[in-house]
MARZATI-851096 format. One line per 10 residues: for each residue y, z, x of N, C-alpha, C, CB. Coordinates in steps of 0.02 Angstrom, whole numbers, always signed. Atoms other than C-alpha are relative to their C-alpha. Glycine has a CB too. Example, Ala and Ser with C-alpha at 12.3 -4.5 7.8 and 13.67 -1.06 7.14 Angstrom:
-59/+0/+45/-225/+390/+615/+60/+0/+45/+1/+62/-50 ~ -59/-3/-42/-53/+357/+684/+55/+37/-39/+23/-71/+20
***
This chain:
-68/+8/-25/-4920/-1649/+635/+1/-13/+75/+43/+62/-17 ~ +3/+9/-73/-4964/-1633/+821/-26/-69/+17/-45/+54/+32 ~ +27/+67/-13/-5069/-1792/+814/+53/-54/-13/-62/-13/-44 ~ -53/+47/+15/-4923/-1883/+733/+51/-3/+56/+35/+18/-66 ~ -49/-3/-55/-4803/-1824/+870/-28/-34/+62/+19/+73/+15 ~ +30/+30/-60/-4924/-1875/+1008/-4/-76/-6/-70/+29/+11 ~ +3/+73/+10/-4947/-2048/+932/+69/-30/+10/-26/-17/-70 ~ -67/+27/-7/-4759/-2073/+922/+25/+4/+72/+48/+39/-46 ~ -19/-5/-71/-4732/-2011/+1101/-33/-55/+41/-18/+69/+27 ~ +35/+53/-36/-4865/-2131/+1164/+30/-69/-15/-73/+0/-18
-31/+63/+19/-4788/-2275/+1066/+69/-7/+32/+6/-6/-76 ~ -66/+3/-31/-4615/-2229/+1133/-4/-16/+74/+36/+66/-9 ~ +8/+14/-71/-4676/-2229/+1314/-19/-73/+11/-54/+46/+30 ~ +19/+70/-6/-4759/-2398/+1289/+60/-46/-13/-57/-17/-48 ~ -58/+41/+17/-4600/-2467/+1210/+51/+0/+57/+32/+26/-65 ~ -46/-3/-57/-4497/-2408/+1359/-22/-48/+56/+4/+71/+28 ~ +25/+47/-50/-4610/-2507/+1476/+13/-72/-22/-77/+11/+11 ~ -13/+67/+26/-4594/-2660/+1364/+74/-17/+6/-23/-7/-73 ~ -73/+11/-6/-4404/-2640/+1361/+18/-15/+72/+39/+61/-26 ~ -13/+13/-71/-4402/-2632/+1551/-22/-70/+19/-37/+52/+43
+26/+67/-15/-4508/-2790/+1561/+46/-53/-30/-71/-8/-27 ~ -44/+49/+32/-4397/-2883/+1437/+67/-4/+36/+10/+17/-74 ~ -64/+0/-34/-4238/-2829/+1525/-5/-35/+68/+25/+72/+10 ~ +11/+34/-63/-4308/-2885/+1692/-6/-75/-10/-64/+27/+34 ~ +9/+71/+13/-4359/-3051/+1616/+66/-35/-16/-47/-10/-56 ~ -64/+30/+19/-4185/-3082/+1544/+42/-15/+62/+39/+46/-48 ~ -44/+7/-58/-4099/-3058/+1712/-32/-36/+59/+23/+68/+22 ~ +32/+30/-58/-4230/-3125/+1833/-41/-62/-16/-43/+52/+33 ~ +46/+55/+16/-4350/-3243/+1743/+34/-54/-40/-60/+27/-38 ~ -32/+49/+43/-4247/-3328/+1608/+47/-48/+38/+40/+35/-55
-42/+47/-38/-4117/-3398/+1732/-41/-52/+38/+43/+37/+49 ~ +43/+49/-35/-4259/-3479/+1830/-28/-52/-48/-58/+36/+37 ~ +25/+47/+50/-4331/-3554/+1672/+54/-48/-22/-28/+38/-61 ~ -56/+44/+18/-4158/-3625/+1637/+18/-48/+56/+60/+42/-18 ~ -12/+48/-54/-4163/-3717/+1804/+37/+27/+60/+37/-56/-27 ~ -36/-28/-57/-4074/-3597/+1922/-46/+7/+60/+31/+68/-18 ~ +37/-10/-61/-4129/-3593/+2102/+8/+73/+23/+24/-49/+55 ~ -6/-67/-27/-4154/-3435/+2203/+70/+14/+27/-51/+11/+56 ~ -67/-8/-27/-3986/-3463/+2289/+52/+9/-56/+20/-62/+43 ~ -46/-7/+56/-3896/-3484/+2122/-7/+68/-33/-12/-55/-52
+11/-66/+28/-3976/-3325/+2055/+30/+53/+44/-76/+12/-11 ~ -29/-49/-46/-3924/-3230/+2210/+75/+0/-3/-23/-14/+72 ~ -73/+5/+5/-3746/-3293/+2188/+26/+44/-56/+21/-73/-11 ~ -21/-42/+56/-3737/-3200/+2022/+3/+73/+19/-46/-10/-59 ~ +0/-69/-21/-3772/-3037/+2113/+51/+14/+56/-70/+20/+24 ~ -49/-9/-54/-3651/-3065/+2257/+69/+11/-29/+0/-61/+46 ~ -66/-5/+29/-3498/-3085/+2147/+41/-62/+14/+35/+61/+26 ~ -44/+57/-9/-3347/-3196/+2171/+4/-20/+73/+69/+17/-26 ~ -10/+30/-67/-3321/-3311/+2320/-56/+19/+48/+67/+21/+30 ~ +54/-19/-45/-3494/-3287/+2396/-6/-48/+59/-67/+2/-39
+12/+41/-60/-3531/-3350/+2571/-75/-13/+6/+28/+35/+64 ~ +72/+12/-9/-3698/-3428/+2622/-36/+59/+33/-10/-62/+43 ~ +31/-58/-32/-3730/-3276/+2732/-12/+57/-50/+44/+26/+59 ~ +7/-53/+51/-3699/-3156/+2586/-55/-17/-50/+66/+11/-36 ~ +53/+22/+47/-3812/-3258/+2472/-68/+13/+30/+8/-74/-18 ~ +64/-9/-32/-3954/-3256/+2597/-16/+75/+8/-1/-34/+68 ~ +11/-72/-6/-3930/-3070/+2627/-21/+30/-66/+64/+34/+26 ~ +18/-25/+66/-3940/-3038/+2440/-72/-19/-18/+48/-27/-53 ~ +70/+21/+12/-4101/-3139/+2428/-48/+46/+37/-10/-74/+23 ~ +43/-44/-39/-4175/-3032/+2566/-1/+71/-28/+21/+1/+73
-3/-68/+25/-4115/-2868/+2491/-39/+8/-65/+73/+21/-12 ~ +32/-5/+66/-4178/-2902/+2315/-69/-32/-2/+43/-33/-52 ~ +65/+33/+0/-4331/-3001/+2367/-6/-56/-51/-54/+50/-12 ~ -1/+52/+51/-4282/-3146/+2255/-45/-59/+16/+70/-25/-11 ~ +45/+54/-20/-4393/-3265/+2354/-73/+21/-5/+16/-23/+70 ~ +68/-24/+7/-4547/-3160/+2319/-28/-18/-69/-3/+77/+11 ~ +29/+15/+67/-4670/-3188/+2173/+30/+46/-54/-77/+9/+2 ~ -30/-37/+55/-4607/-3132/+2004/-34/+67/-13/-1/-42/-64 ~ +37/-62/+13/-4744/-3002/+1982/+19/+54/+52/-77/-12/+3 ~ -20/-47/-52/-4698/-2921/+2148/+72/+23/-10/-8/-32/+70
-70/-20/+14/-4513/-2923/+2103/+3/+51/-57/+42/-62/-19 ~ +0/-48/+55/-4550/-2834/+1939/-28/+67/+23/-42/-27/-59 ~ +28/-63/-25/-4656/-2704/+2029/+53/+38/+41/-62/-14/+44 ~ -52/-32/-39/-4514/-2670/+2151/+56/+26/-45/+29/-48/+52 ~ -51/-21/+48/-4391/-2662/+2006/-22/+63/-37/+14/-56/-51 ~ +26/-57/+36/-4501/-2540/+1911/-7/+61/+46/-69/-16/-32 ~ +8/-54/-48/-4538/-2437/+2066/+68/+32/+17/-34/-25/+65 ~ -67/-26/-15/-4351/-2421/+2100/+24/+49/-52/+49/-57/+6 ~ -21/-46/+54/-4325/-2338/+1931/-30/+69/+9/-19/-29/-68 ~ +35/-64/-4/-4453/-2203/+1968/+4/+33/+69/-72/-10/-18
+0/-30/-67/-4449/-2178/+2158/+59/-20/+42/-64/-18/+36 ~ -58/+21/-38/-4288/-2264/+2213/-13/-64/+38/+21/+55/+47 ~ +5/+63/-37/-4254/-2416/+2321/+44/+4/+62/+20/-61/-44 ~ -39/+4/-61/-4182/-2463/+2491/+27/-71/+7/-42/+19/+62 ~ -32/+65/-10/-4060/-2604/+2532/+26/-3/+72/+59/-11/-50 ~ -18/+10/-70/-4032/-2673/+2706/+68/-34/+6/-53/-41/+37 ~ -66/+28/-15/-3852/-2703/+2764/+6/-5/+76/+58/+43/-31 ~ +0/+6/-72/-3870/-2770/+2940/-47/+51/+30/+71/+9/+28 ~ +40/-53/-30/-3929/-2623/+3042/-3/+63/-44/+26/+18/+68 ~ -4/-58/+43/-3887/-2500/+2904/-47/-8/-60/+72/+12/-23
+44/-2/+58/-4006/-2451/+2765/+32/+47/-52/-72/+23/+18 ~ -29/-39/+54/-3933/-2392/+2598/-55/+19/-49/+58/-39/-36 ~ +50/-24/+47/-4042/-2286/+2487/+30/+5/-70/-27/+69/+22 ~ -18/-6/+71/-4031/-2300/+2298/-49/+51/-30/-3/-69/-38 ~ +43/-55/+22/-4098/-2135/+2233/-28/-13/-69/+39/+66/+1 ~ +31/+5/+66/-4216/-2125/+2086/+37/+43/-50/-74/+20/+3 ~ +17/+66/+25/-4187/-2172/+1950/+51/-52/+22/-6/+0/-76 ~ -44/+53/-26/-4116/-2329/+2031/+6/-55/-53/-28/-29/+67 ~ -13/+50/+50/-4039/-2437/+1896/+37/-60/+29/+40/+29/-58 ~ -33/+54/-34/-3967/-2556/+2025/+52/+25/+50/+33/-46/-51
-50/-16/-51/-3841/-2562/+2166/+53/-54/+0/-33/+7/+71 ~ -55/+48/+1/-3670/-2643/+2156/+18/-20/+71/+62/+30/-36 ~ -17/+24/-66/-3646/-2751/+2310/+74/-14/+7/-40/-61/+16 ~ -73/+9/-3/-3463/-2775/+2264/+35/+66/+16/+26/-27/-66 ~ -32/-65/-9/-3418/-2590/+2256/-38/+45/+48/+8/+35/-66 ~ +41/-39/-46/-3556/-2529/+2372/-14/+70/-27/+32/+4/+69 ~ +16/-64/+31/-3611/-2393/+2252/-59/-9/-47/+61/+29/-37 ~ +57/+1/+46/-3764/-2350/+2151/+26/-2/-72/-46/+61/+11 ~ -21/+8/+69/-3755/-2393/+1967/-13/+63/-40/-37/-59/-32 ~ +18/-57/+42/-3843/-2241/+1893/+48/+59/+8/-70/+22/+17
-49/-55/-4/-3728/-2106/+1966/+67/-16/-33/+13/+18/+73 ~ -62/+19/+33/-3578/-2204/+1902/-8/+4/-76/+21/-71/+21 ~ +13/-7/+71/-3659/-2212/+1729/+1/+74/-21/-68/-32/-18 ~ +2/-71/+15/-3691/-2025/+1734/+71/+30/+1/-45/+37/+51 ~ -69/-25/-3/-3510/-1993/+1785/+40/-17/-62/+35/-29/+62 ~ -36/+22/+60/-3449/-2090/+1634/-34/+21/-65/+8/-75/+1 ~ +38/-18/+60/-3582/-2026/+1514/+34/+53/-43/-68/+24/+20 ~ -33/-49/+44/-3484/-1872/+1455/+53/-30/-46/+32/+54/+41 ~ -51/+33/+41/-3345/-1987/+1391/-34/-34/-59/+41/-51/+41 ~ +36/+35/+54/-3465/-2097/+1293/-37/+48/-46/-49/-51/+30
+36/-49/+40/-3568/-1948/+1236/+47/+37/-47/-37/+51/+46 ~ -50/-34/+42/-3413/-1857/+1172/+23/-45/-57/+60/+23/+42 ~ -22/+48/+51/-3355/-2013/+1081/-55/-11/-52/+18/-67/+32 ~ +55/+16/+45/-3527/-2047/+1006/-16/+59/-46/-62/-19/+39 ~ +20/-58/+40/-3567/-1870/+947/+53/+16/-52/-13/+61/+45 ~ -53/-15/+48/-3398/-1838/+867/+4/-51/-56/+67/+3/+35 ~ -2/+53/+51/-3395/-2006/+778/-62/+3/-44/+6/-68/+33 ~ +62/-1/+38/-3578/-1987/+725/+2/+55/-54/-60/+11/+46 ~ -5/-54/+49/-3544/-1820/+640/+45/-21/-58/+27/+65/+33 ~ -48/+21/+51/-3395/-1894/+547/-31/-53/-46/+64/-26/+31
+25/+54/+43/-3481/-2053/+489/-62/+21/-39/-16/-61/+43 ~ +60/-21/+37/-3644/-1966/+441/+19/+45/-59/-49/+36/+46 ~ -20/-47/+53/-3567/-1822/+343/+46/-34/-50/+35/+62/+30 ~ -48/+33/+45/-3423/-1924/+273/-32/-55/-40/+58/-27/+39 ~ +29/+57/+35/-3523/-2079/+230/-51/+22/-53/-34/-46/+49 ~ +50/-23/+48/-3668/-1987/+147/+33/+36/-58/-51/+47/+34 ~ -34/-36/+54/-3550/-1873/+50/+35/-47/-48/+51/+49/+30 ~ -36/+47/+43/-3442/-2015/-14/-49/-42/-41/+46/-46/+43 ~ +49/+39/+36/-3594/-2119/-60/-34/+39/-55/-52/-26/+48 ~ +32/-42/+50/-3675/-1974/-152/+46/+12/-60/-21/+67/+31
-47/-12/+54/-3518/-1934/-252/+12/-64/-40/+67/+27/+27 ~ -10/+64/+35/-3493/-2119/-292/-58/-16/-46/+9/-56/+51 ~ +58/+12/+42/-3670/-2130/-358/+0/+44/-62/-65/+11/+40 ~ -2/-46/+56/-3649/-1976/-467/+55/-20/-50/+12/+72/+24 ~ -57/+20/+42/-3480/-2039/-532/+5/-76/-3/+66/+31/+27 ~ +1/+72/+1/-3531/-2220/-548/+50/-28/-52/-71/-25/-16 ~ -48/+32/+44/-3393/-2329/-621/+66/+36/-6/-29/-7/-67 ~ -62/-38/+4/-3258/-2196/-600/+52/-28/+47/-12/+74/+16 ~ -53/+21/-45/-3092/-2219/-512/-18/+15/+73/+67/+34/-19 ~ +21/-19/-68/-3160/-2126/-360/-50/-50/+27/-29/+70/+1
+52/+46/-22/-3311/-2241/-353/+30/-68/+20/-52/-10/-55 ~ -30/+65/-14/-3205/-2399/-359/+43/+2/+63/+42/-24/-60 ~ -43/-5/-60/-3080/-2339/-228/-43/+9/+62/+50/+59/-7 ~ +43/-13/-58/-3216/-2273/-112/-37/-62/+22/-49/+56/-16 ~ +37/+60/-18/-3318/-2432/-119/+46/-56/+24/-41/-24/-59 ~ -48/+48/-26/-3161/-2537/-94/+18/+14/+72/+63/+0/-43 ~ -14/-19/-69/-3118/-2439/+62/-61/-14/+44/+20/+74/+5 ~ +61/+13/-38/-3300/-2452/+118/-8/-74/+16/-62/+25/-39 ~ +3/+72/-12/-3294/-2641/+98/+49/-21/+55/+15/-39/-65 ~ -48/+15/-54/-3138/-2646/+206/-25/+25/+67/+68/+32/-16
+27/-27/-63/-3222/-2536/+336/-55/-43/+29/-26/+69/-12 ~ +53/+44/-24/-3372/-2651/+347/+28/-66/+25/-52/-13/-56 ~ -26/+67/-16/-3264/-2807/+356/+45/-1/+62/+39/-26/-60 ~ -50/+0/-54/-3132/-2754/+484/-33/+22/+66/+59/+47/-17 ~ +29/-19/-65/-3186/-2751/+668/+38/+58/+32/+0/-60/+47 ~ -28/-59/-32/-3153/-2601/+779/+63/-16/+39/-52/+32/+46 ~ -59/+15/-40/-3031/-2689/+893/+62/-12/-43/-13/-62/+44 ~ -57/+9/+46/-2921/-2731/+741/+25/+67/-27/-20/-47/-58 ~ -20/-65/+27/-2922/-2558/+661/+25/+46/+56/-58/+33/-37 ~ -22/-41/-55/-2905/-2477/+831/+71/-15/+23/-47/-8/+59
-68/+20/-20/-2750/-2576/+879/+51/+18/-53/+3/-74/+15 ~ -44/-20/+54/-2673/-2545/+708/+13/+76/+2/-29/-19/-68 ~ -8/-72/-4/-2705/-2359/+726/+45/+20/+58/-68/+34/+7 ~ -44/-14/-57/-2625/-2358/+898/+73/-17/-15/-24/-39/+62 ~ -68/+22/+12/-2473/-2455/+839/+37/+44/-49/-1/-71/-26 ~ -34/-37/+52/-2436/-2353/+684/-10/+75/+6/-23/-23/-69 ~ +14/-72/+2/-2522/-2184/+693/+20/+36/+63/-73/+11/-13 ~ -18/-32/-64/-2480/-2152/+876/+72/-16/+19/-48/-22/+56 ~ -65/+20/-28/-2328/-2253/+931/+56/+0/-52/-5/-68/+31 ~ -53/+6/+50/-2232/-2283/+768/+13/+66/-35/-17/-54/-51
-9/-60/+42/-2262/-2125/+666/-15/+65/+37/-45/-5/-60 ~ +13/-60/-39/-2326/-2003/+798/-45/+51/-35/+64/+33/+17 ~ +44/-45/+36/-2459/-1930/+682/-54/+28/+47/-33/-35/-60 ~ +52/-20/-47/-2592/-1925/+820/+28/-4/+71/-62/-45/-8 ~ -20/+6/-71/-2570/-1892/+1006/-32/-61/+32/-20/+64/+39 ~ +29/+56/-36/-2607/-2028/+1133/-72/+15/+17/+41/-17/+64 ~ +70/-12/-14/-2795/-2048/+1150/-13/+7/+75/-44/-56/-28 ~ +20/-10/-70/-2876/-1991/+1311/-58/+49/+2/+59/+26/+42 ~ +58/-45/-6/-3022/-1891/+1378/+16/+57/+47/-61/-39/+26 ~ -3/-62/-40/-3014/-1712/+1440/-68/+33/-3/+57/+48/-25
+65/-33/+3/-3177/-1627/+1491/+1/+61/-46/-21/+22/+70 ~ +3/-52/+51/-3232/-1508/+1355/+7/+70/+30/-66/-4/-37 ~ -2/-67/-30/-3255/-1359/+1472/+69/+16/+28/-51/+5/+54 ~ -68/-13/-25/-3079/-1381/+1543/+47/+22/-55/+27/-63/+34 ~ -45/-15/+55/-2989/-1380/+1376/-30/-28/-64/+72/-28/+12 ~ +31/+27/+61/-3086/-1395/+1212/+49/-29/-50/-40/+54/-33 ~ -49/+24/+48/-2928/-1418/+1109/+25/-69/+21/+58/+49/-6 ~ -23/+65/-25/-2863/-1560/+1219/-56/-52/-5/+24/+6/+73 ~ +58/+46/+6/-3039/-1636/+1218/-3/-28/-71/-66/+37/+17 ~ +5/+21/+70/-3039/-1642/+1027/+60/-42/-21/-8/+61/-46
-60/+37/+22/-2858/-1698/+1002/+4/-68/+33/+63/+41/+16 ~ -2/+65/-34/-2876/-1837/+1130/-50/-50/-26/-10/+9/+72 ~ +53/+44/+24/-3031/-1907/+1046/-1/-8/-76/-67/+26/+22 ~ +4/+1/+73/-2992/-1881/+861/+13/-70/-27/+50/+49/-30 ~ -14/+67/+26/-2917/-2054/+836/-56/-49/+17/+66/-26/+29 ~ +59/+41/-12/-3059/-2145/+928/-59/+18/-44/-21/+5/+72 ~ +54/-20/+46/-3182/-2042/+825/+9/-31/-68/-2/+77/-6 ~ -13/+26/+67/-3101/-2094/+663/-7/-76/-2/+70/+20/-24 ~ +5/+73/-2/-3089/-2276/+715/-72/-23/+2/+38/-28/+62 ~ +70/+19/-6/-3271/-2287/+766/-39/+20/-62/-32/+31/+62
+36/-25/+58/-3330/-2183/+618/+17/-41/-63/+16/+73/-12 ~ -21/+37/+59/-3233/-2290/+493/-48/-58/-14/+72/-27/+8 ~ +47/+57/+8/-3347/-2440/+524/-68/+24/-25/-8/-37/+66 ~ +67/-22/+17/-3510/-2343/+515/-2/+39/-66/-28/+43/+56 ~ -1/-40/+62/-3460/-2223/+374/+0/-46/-61/+61/+46/-1 ~ -2/+47/+56/-3425/-2373/+263/-71/-25/-16/+46/-59/+16 ~ +68/+24/+12/-3602/-2438/+286/-44/+56/-28/-31/-27/+64 ~ +40/-56/+23/-3677/-2265/+260/+16/+17/-73/+11/+62/+45 ~ -19/-14/+69/-3578/-2239/+100/-32/-50/-48/+77/-3/-7 ~ +30/+51/+44/-3639/-2403/+26/-76/+8/-3/+18/-71/+25
+72/-9/-2/-3818/-2370/+82/-21/+61/-41/-25/+8/+72 ~ +15/-61/+37/-3817/-2193/+11/+10/-10/-75/+43/+58/+24 ~ -14/+12/+70/-3740/-2249/-153/-56/-41/-32/+68/-35/-9 ~ +53/+42/+27/-3869/-2386/-178/-66/+38/-6/-11/-62/+44 ~ +62/-39/+3/-4013/-2269/-136/+1/+53/-54/-13/+32/+67 ~ -6/-53/+51/-3949/-2130/-248/-4/-30/-71/+66/+38/+9 ~ +3/+31/+66/-3924/-2247/-396/-72/-18/-19/+44/-63/-2 ~ +70/+17/+13/-4103/-2306/-379/-42/+62/-12/-29/-41/+58 ~ +40/-61/+5/-4174/-2132/-356/+15/+39/-64/+12/+44/+61 ~ -19/-41/+59/-4076/-2047/-496/-24/-30/-65/+75/+8/-2
+27/+31/+60/-4150/-2169/-621/-75/+7/-6/+19/-72/-2 ~ +72/-7/+2/-4330/-2121/-581/-22/+51/-52/-27/+21/+70 ~ +27/-44/+51/-4443/-2032/-704/-1/+73/+22/-70/-21/-20 ~ +5/-69/-22/-4463/-1877/-596/+67/+35/+0/-31/+4/+70 ~ -66/-31/+6/-4275/-1849/-599/+12/+24/-71/+55/-50/+21 ~ -6/-21/+70/-4277/-1846/-788/-45/+59/-15/-17/-59/-47 ~ +46/-57/+9/-4427/-1729/-781/+30/+64/+28/-68/-14/+32 ~ -30/-58/-31/-4336/-1612/-663/+56/+28/-43/+27/-18/+70 ~ -54/-24/+44/-4186/-1605/-779/-29/+30/-64/+48/-58/-18 ~ +31/-26/+61/-4300/-1578/-929/-30/+69/+11/-53/-48/-25
+28/-66/-16/-4379/-1429/-841/+55/+53/+6/-41/-3/+65 ~ -55/-47/-2/-4207/-1349/-835/+27/+16/+69/-22/+63/-31 ~ -25/-12/-67/-4172/-1363/-649/+76/-11/+2/-35/-46/+51 ~ -72/+8/-8/-3991/-1345/-595/+15/-70/+25/+28/+53/+47 ~ -19/+67/-21/-3899/-1509/-569/+6/-6/+75/+66/-20/-33 ~ -5/+2/-73/-3865/-1463/-388/-69/-9/+32/+32/+64/+26 ~ +68/+7/-27/-4052/-1444/-357/-27/-70/-13/-47/+52/-32 ~ +23/+67/+16/-4089/-1608/-444/+31/-51/+47/+16/-18/-73 ~ -34/+49/-41/-3959/-1702/-343/-21/+5/+73/+76/+9/-6 ~ +11/-8/-71/-3989/-1628/-171/-75/-2/+19/+30/+65/+24
+71/-5/-19/-4176/-1591/-171/-40/-60/-23/-30/+63/-29 ~ +41/+54/+28/-4245/-1728/-283/+34/-68/+4/-16/+15/-73 ~ -35/+64/-3/-4110/-1862/-275/+20/-22/+70/+60/+3/-43 ~ -26/+19/-65/-4034/-1857/-102/-54/-5/+54/+52/+50/+22 ~ +49/-3/-55/-4184/-1814/+5/-39/-65/+9/-48/+56/-12 ~ +34/+64/-11/-4283/-1974/-28/+46/-55/+26/-32/-24/-65 ~ -48/+50/-23/-4124/-2073/+8/+13/+5/+74/+66/+7/-38 ~ -16/-11/-70/-4111/-1999/+183/-45/-38/+48/-4/+73/+16 ~ +46/+36/-45/-4260/-2096/+252/+31/-64/+28/-64/-17/-37 ~ -33/+59/-30/-4170/-2265/+268/+64/+18/+37/+17/-50/-55
-60/-22/-35/-4012/-2170/+320/-18/+20/+71/+34/+59/-37 ~ +22/-20/-67/-4108/-2093/+466/-16/-61/+43/-61/+45/-4 ~ +17/+61/-38/-4169/-2267/+516/+62/-31/+31/-34/-50/-45 ~ -59/+33/-27/-3997/-2343/+534/+40/+48/+44/+45/-26/-58 ~ -35/-49/-42/-3928/-2180/+608/-28/-1/+71/-4/+70/-30 ~ +30/+3/-67/-4052/-2188/+751/+22/-62/+38/-75/+1/-6 ~ -23/+62/-33/-4005/-2368/+788/+73/+5/+19/-11/-61/-46 ~ -72/-3/-13/-3818/-2337/+774/+16/+49/+57/+38/+20/-62 ~ -14/-50/-52/-3818/-2179/+881/-24/-24/+68/-33/+67/-18 ~ +24/+26/-63/-3925/-2261/+1014/+45/-53/+29/-69/-29/-8
-45/+52/-23/-3810/-2411/+1023/+66/+28/+24/+12/-51/-56 ~ -65/-30/-20/-3653/-2303/+1032/-8/+38/+65/+27/+46/-55 ~ +12/-36/-62/-3729/-2192/+1167/-9/-48/+58/-60/+45/-6 ~ +7/+51/-52/-3772/-2350/+1263/+67/-29/+21/-45/-54/-24 ~ -66/+25/-18/-3587/-2391/+1266/+38/-27/-60/-6/-53/+52 ~ -43/+24/+54/-3456/-2405/+1129/+53/-45/+31/+33/+60/-40 ~ -40/+45/-41/-3382/-2558/+1210/+70/-10/-27/-35/-68/+5 ~ -65/+17/+28/-3241/-2604/+1092/+46/+61/-5/-8/-32/-69 ~ -41/-60/+9/-3182/-2427/+1054/+25/+25/+67/-40/+54/-35 ~ -21/-23/-66/-3179/-2376/+1237/+52/-47/+31/-60/+7/+46
-47/+48/-29/-3088/-2535/+1285/+68/+5/-34/-27/-71/-6 ~ -63/-4/+37/-2956/-2518/+1148/+39/+62/+20/-12/+0/-76 ~ -34/-64/-14/-2918/-2335/+1190/-2/+19/+74/-32/+55/-41 ~ +0/-11/-72/-2941/-2352/+1379/-39/+63/+20/+72/+5/+26 ~ +44/-56/-17/-3081/-2225/+1386/-51/-24/+52/-36/+28/-64 ~ +43/+22/-55/-3179/-2236/+1549/-72/+22/-12/+26/+28/+66 ~ +70/-14/+15/-3351/-2228/+1471/-45/-56/+23/-8/+12/-74 ~ +49/+50/-21/-3507/-2332/+1492/+18/-69/-26/-70/+21/-24 ~ -18/+64/+29/-3445/-2469/+1376/+54/-35/+40/+23/+8/-71 ~ -54/+30/-40/-3286/-2497/+1476/-25/-18/+70/+60/+47/+6
+32/+15/-64/-3389/-2492/+1636/-35/-68/-3/-50/+55/+20 ~ +33/+64/+9/-3491/-2637/+1567/+50/-57/-5/-44/+1/-63 ~ -51/+52/+6/-3335/-2735/+1520/+29/-18/+69/+56/+22/-48 ~ -27/+12/-67/-3264/-2714/+1696/-50/-39/+43/+19/+66/+34 ~ +51/+35/-38/-3429/-2772/+1769/-5/-73/-21/-68/+34/-8 ~ +2/+69/+24/-3429/-2928/+1659/+59/-40/+28/+1/-2/-77 ~ -59/+34/-26/-3251/-2971/+1712/-7/-15/+75/+63/+43/-12 ~ +8/+7/-72/-3297/-2947/+1896/-64/-37/+20/+2/+67/+33 ~ +64/+34/-13/-3465/-3038/+1878/-46/+43/+43/+11/-68/+33 ~ +41/-47/-37/-3552/-2883/+1945/-66/+9/-38/+36/+70/+10
+61/+3/+40/-3727/-2922/+1880/-44/+63/+6/-39/-60/+20 ~ +40/-62/-2/-3818/-2766/+1947/+25/+54/-47/-2/+27/+71 ~ -27/-49/+47/-3700/-2657/+1846/-17/-19/-72/+77/+7/+9 ~ +17/+23/+67/-3727/-2763/+1690/-73/+13/-15/+16/-75/-8 ~ +71/-12/+7/-3914/-2751/+1716/-14/+75/-11/-39/-25/+61 ~ +12/-72/+5/-3908/-2562/+1740/+23/+28/-66/+35/+36/+56 ~ -26/-25/+64/-3800/-2530/+1587/-43/-25/-58/+74/-23/-10 ~ +44/+28/+52/-3910/-2645/+1481/-64/+40/-5/-15/-73/+14 ~ +63/-38/-1/-4067/-2553/+1533/+12/+72/-24/-30/+1/+71 ~ -16/-68/+21/-3985/-2383/+1509/+11/+3/-76/+63/+26/+38
-12/+2/+73/-3924/-2430/+1334/-64/-11/-39/+50/-53/-16 ~ +64/+13/+35/-4096/-2497/+1287/-42/+63/-2/-38/-56/+35 ~ +37/-63/+0/-4176/-2333/+1340/+27/+48/-53/+4/+32/+69 ~ -30/-44/+49/-4054/-2238/+1230/-22/-20/-71/+76/+0/+5 ~ +20/+23/+66/-4097/-2345/+1079/-73/+19/-14/+9/-77/-7 ~ +71/-17/+9/-4284/-2319/+1106/-9/+75/-11/-41/-23/+61 ~ +7/-72/+6/-4266/-2131/+1128/+27/+25/-67/+37/+36/+58 ~ -28/-21/+65/-4154/-2111/+976/-46/-19/-58/+70/-32/-10 ~ +46/+20/+53/-4277/-2208/+869/-64/+41/+1/-17/-74/+6 ~ +57/-45/-4/-4418/-2099/+934/+16/+66/-34/-20/+12/+74
-21/-62/+33/-4321/-1945/+878/+1/-10/-76/+69/+22/+25 ~ -2/+14/+72/-4294/-2027/+708/-70/-1/-29/+35/-67/-13 ~ +69/+1/+24/-4481/-2058/+690/-26/+71/-9/-45/-38/+49 ~ +23/-69/+6/-4512/-1873/+721/+35/+36/-58/+13/+37/+65 ~ -36/-30/+56/-4378/-1825/+594/-27/-24/-67/+74/-16/+5 ~ +29/+25/+62/-4464/-1934/+464/-51/+50/-28/-34/-68/+12 ~ +52/-46/+21/-4606/-1809/+460/+29/+62/-34/-43/+21/+59 ~ -32/-57/+32/-4483/-1672/+412/+31/-20/-67/+53/+30/+46 ~ -33/+23/+61/-4387/-1773/+283/-51/-19/-54/+46/-60/+15 ~ +50/+24/+48/-4541/-1852/+202/-69/+15/+29/+9/-78/-14
+66/-18/-27/-4709/-1766/+236/-52/-54/-8/-24/+62/-33 ~ +49/+54/+9/-4801/-1920/+172/-5/-45/+61/+20/-42/-61 ~ +1/+41/-59/-4754/-2007/+334/-53/+24/+50/+68/+0/+33 ~ +50/-26/-46/-4869/-1892/+433/-69/-29/-14/-2/+76/-3 ~ +65/+27/+19/-5018/-1955/+336/-2/-75/+12/-16/+17/-73 ~ -1/+73/-6/-4966/-2138/+333/+6/-21/+73/+58/-29/-39 ~ -10/+18/-70/-4915/-2137/+518/-60/+15/+42/+59/+34/+28
***
């Protein structure tokens, strides 16, 4: 078990380095391969209405006229030890981990991400609990009651959940459930430690909206896995031995189905923690996703780069945790891995 964990930790660390390299390449190398000059690349970091002096200053600050290998080294070094940017006679320090510096707002990207992280984290965790528990439960019951009225209704709702985008269901929920009928309070974020009740009531509708999409996929995935598993020979053997139906369903039927569920859960949770863009934008939640949208509108490329890198790290870390959970769900993975 320890050897398996060490192998996965080493693979995760290597993958983080590769993700950093790919992210750097997307923002620094690919534009050059597409024909952009150093001045044009610097213009993307200056923002709107750049002056020749500002462009040249940006080239000097970021070292865009230096060799690509040296630029990547400075980029990587900034993440671990920080970076410095020259503004005339003034020197601005970007503390480690330096995920970039917004030359439009004159602020470091990482502290702003950290400031908004509780909003995105609260949204992601609450929605994840709902879609995981709700989706797996509905899928399991649908598999057990295959062909019943519950199965048909549940799968019909699941199909609608997969088909309808978040910005559509979110706006409908705001229009009817909040403004027209007053069933839910207006969405908003209150820090958990300040008022746990206000924290939950302000996020319940965003939780349900975000969870509706994912729970639908989890229900269909669980139902398909359970139908396949419950038809295996060892399930019939377990029933023939006189085991209780609950034991057969949960221990022998559901547990093997959780392996693919864990796979997609790690991806989904990592992506949501990296920024639930549409949900935060619809409900005006100042999380990481909305921060990225504002940066795109303002053409603030350092912020876009920082959020992209931060989100990629979350996806890698969440998948590393999922790999470790595999060993608990299915002990055979320890040997195969």
